[in-house]
N, C-alpha and C positions, 0 to 999 in steps of 0.2 A: 752831487751827481746830476740833479735836475738842472742846475745852472749850466753845466757843461752841455747838456742836451739842448737847452734853449739857445745857447750861443752857437752850437753846431747848426741848428735849424735856421737861425737868423743868417748865419754866414752862407748857408746853402741857398736861402731865399735871395740874398743879394747877388750871389753868383748866377742864379737862374735868371734874375731880372736884367743881367748884363746883356747888352746888344753889341754885336760885332758890326762895325761900320767900315766901309772902304771909302776913303776920301783921298783924292789926288794920288792914287796908287798905293797908299799905305793903309794897313789894317789897324784900326783902333777898336778898343772895347770901351763902351760908354756905360757907366753905372751911375744912374741919377745924373748929377752934374759933373761927376769925375770922369776924366778921359785917361785910359790906360793904353800903353803900347808895350807889348811883350811882358805884361804883368806889372809894369812900373807906372805909377801915377805921374802923368806929365801935364796935368791940367795947368798948374801954376807956371810951367815953363813955356806954354804956348801963348802966343799973342791972340788978342781978341779976333783979329782978322783970320787967324788960323783955326780958331775954335768954331767960328760961325759956320764954315762949310761942313764941319764935322757934325754939328748939331742939325744943320739943314739936311744933310745926307741921312741922318738918323730919322728925322721927321718924315722924309720921303719914303724911307724903308718901312716905317711903321704904317704910313698911309697905304703903301703897296700891299702890305700884309693884310690890312683891313679890307682892301678891295678884293684881294684873293679870297679872303674868308667870306665876304658877301657873295661873290660869284659862286663859291663852293656851296653856300647855303641855298642860292637860287637853283643850282643844278640839282641839289638833293630834293628840293621841293618839287621841281619839275619831274624828277624821277618818281617821286612818291605819287604825284598826280597821275602820271602815266601808268603806274602800277594799279592805282585805283580804277582808272578807266579800263584797263585790261581785265581786271577782275569783274567789273560790271558787264563788260562785253561778253565775257565767258559765262557769267551767270545768265545773261539774256539768251545766249546761244543754247545753254542747257534747258532753259525754260521753253524755248521754241522747239527744241528737239523732243522734249517731253510732250508738248502739245501735239506735235506731229505723230508721235507714237500713240497717243490717245486717239487721234483721228483714225490712224491705221487699224487700231484695235476695234474701234466702233464700227468701221466699215466691214471688217472681217466678221464681227458678230452679227451685224445686220444681214450680210450676204448669206452666212450660214443658216440663220434662222429663216430667211426668206426662201432659201433653197429647200429646207425641210418642209416649210409650209406648202410650197408648190408640189413637192413629191406627194405629200399627204392628200392634197386637194386633187391632184391628177389621178391618184389611185382610188379616190372616192372614199377614203377612210375618215373623212371629217364630217361630224354632225354639224348642223347649223349652230349649235351652242359652242362647239369646239372651234368652229371657224371664226366666230366673233371674238373668242378668247385669243386665237392666233393673230387676228387683225389688230387687236388691242396691244398684244405683245410686240408685234412688228412696228406698230406706231410708236411705242416706247423706245425701241431700238433706233428708229428713225429720228426721234427727238434727241436721243443721246448723241447721235451722229452730228446733227445740226449744232448742238451745243458745243461739241468738241471742235467743230470747224470754226465757230465764232471765236472760241478761245484761241485757236491757232491764228486767226486773222488779227486778233487784238495784240498778240505777243510779238 
């Protein structure tokens, strides 16, 4: 049983390795050095002058297939590089958007706290001690805002 399986796979391998070649308007099948036409081995009945164009056509066909394969691989590589570049650009855009969001948030916090400070100061409810705390707090928010803006400019 194993022998039959081996023979089957070998036959299948030879059949798969066969190349169809069109030479001078006729279709030939080349398996190794053997030339078949309509499933019949005609290698010995062909003259050398008739065989050479068939082998040459086979060689050209194989070279064309290799060139097509190379071109396909180049296109795949270019597509992969383009996809990487797109992902990088998207990542950079997200990073920039996040930095912009952080700036907006820092501006909003600073403005809110400054408004609160001004209200308290205008109403006279701040002691000198509280005022220094508020100024320190506002200075911290201002520093956070500047830091967020520099991060935005770097991204």
